[in-house]
C-alpha positions as CSV (number, residue, x, y, z in Angstrom):
1,M,-9.1,29.7,-2.1
2,L,-12.7,28.3,-2.0
3,F,-14.8,27.7,-5.1
4,N,-17.7,29.2,-3.2
5,S,-15.9,32.4,-2.3
6,I,-16.2,35.9,-3.7
7,E,-12.5,36.1,-4.6
8,F,-12.7,33.0,-6.7
9,L,-16.1,33.6,-8.4
10,L,-15.7,37.3,-9.1
11,F,-11.9,37.7,-9.6
12,F,-9.8,34.6,-10.0
13,L,-12.0,32.6,-12.3
14,P,-13.0,35.4,-14.7
15,L,-9.4,36.7,-15.0
16,T,-8.0,33.2,-15.5
17,L,-10.6,32.5,-18.2
18,V,-9.9,35.8,-20.1
19,L,-6.1,35.2,-20.0
20,F,-6.5,31.5,-20.9
21,H,-8.7,32.4,-24.0
22,F,-6.1,35.0,-25.1
23,F,-3.1,32.7,-24.7
24,S,-4.7,29.6,-26.3
25,R,-6.1,31.5,-29.3
26,K,-3.4,34.2,-29.9
27,V,-0.2,32.7,-28.7
28,S,0.1,28.9,-28.3
29,T,-1.3,25.9,-26.5
30,Q,1.9,25.6,-24.5
31,S,1.5,29.2,-23.3
32,A,-2.0,28.2,-22.1
33,V,-0.5,25.3,-20.2
34,F,1.9,27.6,-18.5
35,L,-0.9,30.0,-17.6
36,L,-2.9,27.2,-16.0
37,I,0.2,26.1,-14.0
38,V,0.8,29.7,-12.7
39,A,-2.9,30.1,-11.9
40,S,-3.0,26.7,-10.1
41,L,0.0,27.5,-8.0
42,F,-1.4,30.9,-7.1
43,F,-4.7,29.2,-6.2
44,Y,-2.8,26.8,-3.9
45,A,-0.6,29.5,-2.4
46,W,-3.7,31.6,-1.5
47,W,-4.2,29.4,1.6
48,Q,-0.6,29.1,2.9
49,P,2.2,30.3,0.6
50,V,4.9,28.5,2.5
51,Y,3.4,25.1,1.6
52,L,3.8,25.9,-2.0
53,L,7.5,24.9,-1.4
54,L,6.3,21.4,-0.3
55,L,4.1,21.0,-3.3
56,G,6.9,22.1,-5.6
57,A,9.4,19.8,-4.0
58,S,7.0,16.9,-4.2
59,V,6.4,17.5,-7.9
60,L,10.1,17.9,-8.7
61,F,11.0,14.8,-6.8
62,N,8.4,12.5,-8.3
63,F,9.0,13.7,-11.9
64,H,12.7,12.9,-11.7
65,M,12.2,9.7,-9.7
66,A,9.8,8.5,-12.4
67,R,12.4,9.2,-15.0
68,A,15.0,7.2,-13.0
69,I,12.6,4.3,-12.6
70,Y,11.9,4.4,-16.4
71,R,15.5,4.6,-17.3
72,Y,17.1,2.1,-14.9
73,A,14.1,-0.3,-14.3
74,K,15.3,-1.0,-10.7
75,P,12.6,-2.2,-8.3
76,W,14.3,-0.5,-5.4
77,L,13.8,2.9,-7.1
78,T,10.1,2.4,-7.0
79,V,10.2,1.3,-3.4
80,A,12.3,4.3,-2.5
81,G,10.0,6.7,-4.4
82,V,6.9,5.4,-2.7
83,A,8.6,5.4,0.7
84,V,9.6,9.0,0.4
85,N,6.1,10.0,-0.5
86,L,4.7,8.0,2.4
87,A,7.3,9.5,4.8
88,I,6.2,13.0,3.9
89,I,2.5,12.4,4.3
90,G,3.3,10.3,7.5
91,Y,5.2,13.2,9.1
92,F,2.6,15.9,8.4
93,K,-0.5,13.8,8.8
94,Y,0.2,10.9,11.2
95,S,3.3,11.7,13.3
96,V,1.5,13.5,16.1
97,F,-1.2,10.8,16.3
98,F,1.3,8.0,16.6
99,I,3.6,9.8,19.0
100,N,0.8,10.8,21.4
101,N,-0.7,7.3,21.3
102,L,2.7,5.7,21.8
103,A,3.2,8.0,24.8
104,L,-0.2,7.1,26.2
105,A,0.4,3.3,25.8
106,S,3.9,3.5,27.3
107,G,3.1,5.8,30.2
108,F,5.6,8.5,29.1
109,E,4.6,12.1,29.3
110,W,5.4,13.0,25.7
111,Q,3.2,15.5,23.9
112,A,3.8,16.4,20.2
113,E,2.6,19.7,19.1
114,Q,0.0,19.7,16.3
115,I,1.4,20.3,12.8
116,L,-0.6,22.4,10.4
117,L,-1.7,19.9,7.7
118,P,-0.7,21.0,4.2
119,L,-3.8,21.4,2.0
120,A,-4.5,18.5,-0.3
121,I,-1.4,16.5,0.7
122,S,-3.4,13.2,0.6
123,F,-4.6,13.9,-2.9
124,F,-1.5,15.1,-4.6
125,T,0.7,12.5,-2.8
126,F,-1.4,9.5,-3.7
127,Q,-1.9,10.7,-7.2
128,Q,1.9,10.7,-7.7
129,I,2.4,7.4,-5.9
130,A,0.1,5.9,-8.5
131,Y,2.1,7.5,-11.3
132,L,5.4,6.0,-9.9
133,I,3.9,2.5,-9.7
134,D,2.5,2.7,-13.2
135,V,5.8,3.8,-14.6
136,K,7.3,0.6,-13.0
137,R,4.3,-1.6,-14.0
138,H,3.6,-0.4,-17.5
139,Y,6.9,1.3,-18.5
140,V,5.3,4.5,-19.4
141,I,6.7,8.0,-18.9
142,E,5.7,11.7,-19.3
143,N,8.7,13.6,-20.8
144,S,7.1,17.0,-20.6
145,F,7.7,18.6,-17.2
146,S,5.0,21.3,-17.8
147,N,2.4,18.6,-18.6
148,Y,3.4,16.7,-15.4
149,V,3.1,19.8,-13.3
150,L,-0.3,20.6,-14.7
151,F,-1.4,16.9,-14.1
152,V,-0.6,17.2,-10.4
153,C,-1.5,20.9,-9.8
154,F,-4.5,21.6,-12.0
155,F,-6.5,23.8,-9.7
156,P,-10.1,22.4,-10.3
157,Q,-9.0,19.0,-8.8
158,L,-5.9,19.9,-6.7
159,I,-7.5,20.6,-3.3
160,A,-10.0,17.7,-2.9
161,G,-9.9,15.6,-6.0
162,P,-11.1,13.6,-7.9
163,I,-7.9,11.6,-7.7
164,V,-7.0,11.8,-11.4
165,H,-5.1,9.1,-13.2
166,H,-2.3,10.1,-15.6
167,S,-3.7,7.9,-18.4
168,N,-6.9,10.0,-18.4
169,M,-5.2,13.4,-18.0
170,M,-1.9,13.6,-19.8
171,P,-3.1,12.5,-23.2
172,Q,-5.6,15.4,-23.2
173,F,-2.8,17.9,-22.9
174,R,-1.3,16.7,-26.1
175,Q,-4.5,16.7,-28.2
176,P,-4.5,19.5,-30.7
177,G,-7.2,22.1,-30.0
178,R,-8.1,20.5,-26.6
179,L,-7.0,23.3,-24.3
180,Q,-9.3,26.0,-25.7
181,L,-12.5,27.7,-24.7
182,S,-15.5,26.6,-26.7
183,A,-19.2,27.6,-26.4
184,A,-20.3,24.0,-26.0
185,N,-17.7,23.2,-23.3
186,F,-18.4,26.4,-21.5
187,A,-22.2,25.8,-21.5
188,V,-21.9,22.3,-20.2
189,G,-19.1,23.0,-17.8
190,F,-20.7,26.1,-16.3
191,S,-24.0,24.2,-15.8
192,I,-22.3,21.3,-14.0
193,F,-20.3,23.8,-11.9
194,T,-23.5,25.7,-10.9
195,I,-25.2,22.4,-9.9
196,G,-22.2,21.6,-7.8
197,L,-22.2,25.0,-6.2
198,F,-25.9,24.7,-5.5
199,K,-25.4,21.3,-3.8
200,K,-22.7,22.8,-1.6
201,T,-24.0,26.2,-0.6
202,V,-27.7,25.6,-0.5
203,L,-28.2,21.9,0.3
204,A,-25.1,20.8,2.2
205,D,-24.6,24.1,4.2
206,G,-28.4,24.3,4.6
207,V,-28.7,21.0,6.4
208,A,-25.4,21.3,8.3
209,V,-27.0,23.5,11.0
210,Y,-29.1,20.5,12.0
211,A,-26.1,18.1,12.2
212,N,-23.3,20.1,13.8
213,P,-25.0,21.0,17.1
214,V,-26.0,17.4,17.7
215,F,-22.5,16.0,17.2
216,N,-20.8,18.9,19.1
217,A,-23.1,18.2,22.0
218,A,-22.3,14.5,22.0
219,D,-18.6,15.2,21.9
220,S,-19.0,17.5,24.8
221,G,-20.6,14.8,26.9
222,S,-24.3,15.4,26.4
223,V,-26.6,12.4,25.9
224,P,-29.0,12.8,22.9
225,D,-32.3,11.0,22.7
226,F,-33.4,8.7,19.9
227,F,-34.8,11.2,17.4
228,T,-32.2,13.9,18.1
229,A,-29.4,11.4,17.4
230,W,-31.0,10.0,14.2
231,G,-31.8,13.5,13.1
232,G,-28.1,14.6,13.5
233,A,-26.7,11.5,11.9
234,L,-29.0,11.7,8.9
235,A,-28.4,15.4,8.5
236,Y,-24.7,14.8,8.4
237,T,-25.2,11.9,6.0
238,F,-26.7,14.3,3.5
239,Q,-24.4,17.2,4.4
240,L,-21.3,15.1,3.6
241,Y,-22.8,13.7,0.3
242,F,-23.9,17.0,-1.1
243,D,-20.8,18.8,0.1
244,F,-18.3,16.4,-1.5
245,S,-20.4,15.5,-4.5
246,G,-20.9,19.2,-5.0
247,Y,-17.2,19.9,-4.9
248,S,-16.5,17.0,-7.4
249,D,-19.2,18.4,-9.7
250,M,-17.6,21.9,-9.5
251,A,-14.2,20.4,-10.3
252,I,-15.6,18.5,-13.3
253,G,-17.4,21.6,-14.6
254,L,-14.4,24.0,-14.1
255,A,-12.1,21.6,-15.9
256,L,-14.5,21.1,-18.8
257,I,-14.6,24.9,-19.3
258,F,-10.9,24.8,-19.9
259,G,-11.3,21.8,-22.2
260,I,-10.1,19.1,-19.8
261,A,-12.3,16.1,-18.8
262,L,-12.0,14.9,-15.2
263,P,-13.4,11.5,-14.1
264,L,-16.7,11.3,-12.3
265,N,-16.5,10.7,-8.6
266,F,-20.1,10.0,-7.6
267,N,-22.9,7.9,-9.1
268,S,-25.8,8.2,-6.7
269,P,-24.2,6.1,-3.9
270,Y,-27.2,6.3,-1.6
271,K,-29.2,4.2,-4.2
272,A,-26.8,1.3,-3.6
273,L,-28.4,-2.1,-2.7
274,N,-25.2,-3.4,-1.0
275,I,-22.0,-2.1,0.4
276,V,-20.0,-3.3,-2.6
277,D,-22.2,-1.3,-4.9
278,F,-21.9,1.7,-2.5
279,W,-18.1,1.7,-2.9
280,R,-18.5,1.5,-6.7
281,R,-20.6,4.7,-6.5
282,W,-19.0,6.7,-3.6
283,H,-15.7,8.5,-4.2
284,I,-15.1,6.4,-7.3
285,T,-11.6,7.6,-7.9
286,L,-10.5,6.7,-4.3
287,S,-12.1,3.3,-4.6
288,R,-10.3,2.7,-7.8
289,F,-7.0,3.8,-6.2
290,L,-7.5,1.5,-3.2
291,R,-8.4,-1.4,-5.5
292,D,-5.6,-1.0,-8.0
293,Y,-2.7,0.0,-5.8
294,L,-3.4,-1.5,-2.5
295,Y,-5.9,-4.4,-2.6
296,I,-4.4,-5.9,-5.8
297,S,-0.9,-5.4,-4.5
298,L,-1.8,-7.3,-1.3
299,G,-2.9,-10.2,-3.4
300,G,-6.5,-9.3,-4.1
301,N,-8.7,-12.4,-4.3
302,R,-6.1,-14.7,-5.8
303,A,-5.3,-16.7,-2.7
304,G,-8.7,-18.0,-1.4
305,F,-11.5,-16.6,0.7
306,L,-9.5,-16.0,3.9
307,R,-6.8,-14.1,2.2
308,R,-9.3,-12.1,0.2
309,Y,-11.3,-11.1,3.3
310,S,-8.1,-10.1,5.2
311,N,-7.0,-8.0,2.2
312,L,-10.4,-6.3,2.2
313,L,-10.1,-5.4,5.9
314,I,-6.5,-4.1,5.5
315,T,-7.4,-2.1,2.5
316,M,-10.4,-0.4,4.1
317,I,-8.6,0.2,7.4
318,L,-5.8,2.0,5.5
319,G,-8.5,3.8,3.5
320,G,-10.0,5.0,6.7
321,L,-6.6,6.3,7.9
322,W,-6.1,8.0,4.6
323,H,-9.0,10.3,5.6
324,G,-7.4,11.3,8.9
325,A,-5.1,10.4,11.8
326,G,-7.6,9.3,14.4
327,W,-9.1,6.2,16.0
328,N,-12.6,7.2,14.6
329,F,-11.3,7.1,11.0
330,L,-9.6,3.7,11.7
331,I,-12.8,2.3,13.2
332,W,-14.8,3.7,10.2
333,G,-12.5,2.0,7.8
334,A,-12.5,-1.3,9.8
335,L,-16.3,-1.1,9.9
336,H,-16.6,-0.8,6.1
337,G,-14.0,-3.6,5.7
338,G,-16.3,-5.8,7.9
339,Y,-19.3,-4.7,5.8
340,L,-17.5,-5.8,2.6
341,V,-16.6,-9.2,4.1
342,I,-20.2,-9.8,5.2
343,N,-21.5,-8.6,1.8
344,H,-19.2,-11.0,-0.1
345,G,-20.0,-13.9,2.2
346,F,-23.7,-13.3,1.8
347,S,-23.4,-13.0,-2.0
348,H,-21.7,-16.4,-2.0
349,L,-24.5,-17.9,0.1
350,R,-27.1,-16.4,-2.3
351,Q,-25.5,-18.2,-5.2
352,T,-25.5,-21.5,-3.4
353,S,-27.9,-22.2,-0.6
354,L,-30.1,-19.1,-0.7
355,R,-31.1,-19.1,-4.3
356,F,-34.8,-18.9,-3.3
357,I,-34.3,-15.2,-2.3
358,R,-35.8,-13.0,-5.1
359,D,-34.6,-9.5,-5.8
360,I,-38.1,-8.2,-6.3
361,W,-38.9,-8.4,-2.6
362,F,-35.4,-8.4,-1.2
363,S,-34.1,-5.2,-2.9
364,P,-36.0,-2.7,-0.6
365,L,-34.7,-4.5,2.5
366,A,-31.2,-4.7,1.0
367,W,-31.3,-0.9,0.4
368,L,-32.5,-0.2,3.9
369,I,-29.8,-2.4,5.5
370,T,-27.1,-0.8,3.3
371,F,-28.2,2.8,4.0
372,V,-28.5,2.3,7.8
373,A,-25.0,0.6,7.8
374,V,-23.6,3.6,6.0
375,V,-25.2,6.1,8.3
376,A,-23.9,4.2,11.4
377,G,-20.4,4.4,9.8
378,W,-20.7,8.2,9.2
379,V,-21.2,8.6,13.0
380,F,-17.6,7.6,13.5
381,F,-16.5,9.6,10.5
382,R,-18.0,12.9,11.9
383,A,-17.7,12.6,15.7
384,Q,-14.5,14.3,17.1
385,S,-14.1,11.7,19.8
386,L,-14.8,8.0,20.3
387,T,-16.9,8.8,23.3
388,G,-19.1,11.1,21.2
389,A,-19.5,8.5,18.5
390,L,-20.5,5.8,21.0
391,A,-23.0,8.2,22.7
392,M,-24.6,8.9,19.3
393,L,-24.9,5.2,18.4
394,Q,-26.2,4.4,21.9
395,A,-29.0,7.0,21.4
396,M,-29.7,5.8,17.9
397,A,-30.3,2.3,19.3
398,G,-32.9,3.7,21.6
399,L,-30.9,3.1,24.8
400,N,-31.4,6.7,26.0
401,G,-35.1,6.6,25.6
402,I,-37.4,8.3,23.0
403,T,-38.7,11.8,23.4
404,L,-40.7,14.2,21.3
405,P,-41.2,17.9,21.7
406,A,-44.2,18.6,24.0
407,G,-45.7,20.9,21.3
408,I,-45.8,18.1,18.8
409,M,-47.2,15.5,21.2
410,A,-49.9,18.0,22.2
411,K,-51.1,18.2,18.6
412,L,-51.2,14.4,18.2
413,P,-53.5,13.2,20.9
414,G,-54.8,10.3,18.8
415,L,-51.3,8.8,18.8
416,Q,-51.1,8.6,22.6
417,P,-51.5,4.8,22.7
418,V,-48.6,4.5,20.3
419,F,-46.5,6.9,22.5
420,D,-47.4,4.8,25.5
421,L,-46.5,1.6,23.8
422,F,-43.0,2.8,22.9
423,A,-42.5,4.8,26.1
424,V,-42.3,8.1,24.3
425,S,-42.0,11.0,26.7
426,A,-42.4,14.7,26.2
427,A,-39.5,17.1,26.0
428,P,-39.7,20.8,26.5
429,G,-40.2,22.9,23.4
430,G,-42.6,23.5,20.5
431,G,-40.7,21.3,18.0
432,L,-39.8,23.9,15.4
433,V,-36.2,22.6,15.1
434,F,-37.4,19.0,15.1
435,V,-39.8,19.7,12.2
436,K,-37.2,21.6,10.2
437,T,-34.6,18.8,10.7
438,W,-36.8,16.1,9.4
439,L,-38.2,18.2,6.6
440,W,-34.6,18.8,5.4
441,I,-33.8,15.1,5.7
442,G,-36.9,14.0,3.8
443,A,-36.3,16.5,1.0
444,L,-32.6,15.5,0.6
445,L,-33.4,11.8,0.8
446,L,-35.9,12.3,-2.1
447,I,-33.3,14.2,-4.1
448,A,-30.6,11.6,-3.5
449,L,-32.9,8.7,-4.5
450,K,-35.0,10.2,-7.3
451,A,-33.2,13.1,-8.9
452,P,-30.8,12.3,-11.8
453,N,-27.2,12.8,-11.0
454,V,-24.7,14.8,-13.1
455,Y,-23.7,11.7,-15.1
456,Q,-27.4,11.0,-16.0
457,L,-28.1,14.7,-16.9
458,F,-25.0,15.2,-19.1
459,Y,-23.9,11.7,-20.3
460,A,-24.4,12.6,-23.9
461,R,-22.3,15.8,-23.5
462,L,-19.4,14.4,-21.5
463,A,-16.1,13.3,-22.9
464,P,-15.1,9.6,-22.8
465,E,-12.4,10.4,-20.2
466,T,-15.1,11.7,-17.8
467,T,-17.2,8.5,-17.8
468,A,-14.3,5.9,-18.2
469,D,-14.5,4.8,-14.6
470,T,-18.2,5.1,-14.1
471,P,-19.2,1.6,-12.9
472,C,-22.8,1.5,-14.3
473,K,-24.4,3.5,-17.0
474,V,-28.0,4.3,-16.0
475,H,-29.5,6.9,-18.3
476,S,-32.2,9.3,-17.3
477,R,-35.1,10.6,-19.3
478,M,-34.2,14.1,-18.0
479,Q,-31.4,15.4,-20.1
480,W,-29.6,18.7,-20.1
481,Q,-30.2,20.6,-23.4
482,P,-29.1,24.1,-24.4
483,G,-32.2,26.2,-24.3
484,V,-34.3,28.6,-22.4
485,C,-35.7,26.2,-19.8
486,W,-32.3,24.9,-18.7
487,A,-30.8,28.4,-18.8
488,L,-33.6,29.6,-16.5
489,L,-33.1,26.6,-14.1
490,I,-29.3,27.0,-13.9
491,S,-29.7,30.8,-13.4
492,I,-32.1,30.3,-10.5
493,M,-29.6,27.8,-8.9
494,L,-26.8,30.2,-9.5
495,V,-28.7,33.1,-7.9
496,L,-29.6,31.0,-4.9
497,S,-26.0,29.9,-4.5
498,L,-24.6,33.4,-4.8
499,S,-27.1,34.6,-2.1
500,T,-25.2,32.5,0.4
501,L,-21.7,33.8,-0.2
502,G,-21.8,35.9,3.0
503,Q,-21.8,32.6,4.9
504,V,-18.8,30.9,3.1
505,S,-17.8,27.6,4.6
506,E,-15.0,25.2,3.8
507,F,-15.5,21.9,2.0
508,L,-15.5,18.9,4.4
509,Y,-12.9,17.0,2.4
510,F,-10.4,19.9,2.8
511,N,-9.6,18.3,6.1
512,F,-8.4,15.1,4.4
């Protein structure tokens, strides 16, 4: 079930809210927990009921495995628990990829049939792996099975995150009066949800029509020109950000309505001045998981520069594969691993032999380098084939020539010397799609760089659990306040979002 669907907005959510209010006020907190569990399982089963069995088996196995680890304190139990989880996700997500590539490398004519990927398997599996490891590391345990089920299956974050940590979630279930509807939580949560819905349905889906045709054509063998390739790559850059950021905002808003604080997942990542800062701002909960449970487990930075850099590369390559079984995801992860190595090396040089570089003039260049590097990485992330990705990058480098629509060039005769200098040629067409593409890109770039994010708008209203993992606290003068102006603005965003429900589209991270 999609957050941006009629069945969710007009039926599932209102009914769940009414029943939740009744049970939490008139019966007991525990009954409200059971209601949320039932609603979450129904929400998951709406997609493919058969995979509810897999989710249930995963929850049962990990709950009892954690109790065994806690009781017997045997390291092999933790290894076995993690191995079973990885085996499940490996079978469903990676087996076809590895079998087909092994067949290709060996020359055998094997061909594994594609397996339907269970929804959210990456999210609920890694969430529980972290729990098992923490039971071993910190000797903590959750004795309530219902609280554990809600921790894993809570519908606002079940499908595409944030990847919640048990230390943030489970204590909230035990706080008296926490799981209740309140006017304050509803106002803030509904406002955040609406902002996220607007990001997805109006902004992300609005610019998607200028990204998808370009990448589809490149994957089909077409050769784009310079501006077409950059337009498609930048359009996808903002589509992905507003799509996933919008989902994360909706998850936070929905959870807050029910009294639960989820961690923030985005903190204006396209404002980052280096790639380290980017990963502190982009998909914050995944970055934390990779750091705490992979990078540190590999040794982190405790064994010198060489080991540190190899650990970074391994972590990011595996992080790329977490997103999907494909060479493009592996290359994307390796690319970001290389970026991080270069970033750390350059930071070391700045502290030693390059101290003369001043932030006041270097920051704009640093932002541009970081942003272009991220955009280049997204090309591998979005393209369906390695050939398509390389065709896009080749065009973005100007190797396919530069063209502009004839209609635009005809209206700019004064720039003909510039066109001649850069060998810009005319392409058929009046340029309407070209203009719309770059207007969308310019508008979304302005929003991403200048508009306050959800943290900045609501920091005074969010619970400590929400902001616990936020890497930097930059407050905005623009603050959400209960009142007519904000009610009007949120209402306009809601109406615009609801007007798009006839064109419902899935969230991009549903594929991961």
